[in-house]
C-alpha positions, 0 to 999 in steps of 0.5 A: 499500500502507498504511503501518504505524503503525510507519512512520508513527511513524518518519516523524513522528520523522523530520519533528520532527527536521528541524523542530528542525534548521531551528528551530536553524539560524534561531535560532543565531548561532554555536556557542562550545567552551570549554575550562575549568580545574577551578577555573573549572569548580567556580565555574560549577558553584556558580553553577549550584547556587545559581541552580538551573539544570541546564545550563551554557549557560543560565548563560552565556547569562544571564551575558552578557545581565547583563553587557551591562546594566552600564555600562562601568565596572562591566563593567571592574571585574567582568572584572578578575581 
């Protein structure tokens, strides 16, 4: 029996969902949940606005990569609160 267009579309969506799940499973090393104090969250939001980035994880990822490029002395300097 032939499938309806609705059934074909539903199957396509399911395949796309599985493909995305497999892609993430291949790429992701781990997921981190971060609890932020209000002042820290406000600073994150300000950084997002200044960089015109909408996703917090994108900003955090860029900050990690940027910090990785610093020499040891500079890294210690920016992490001293």
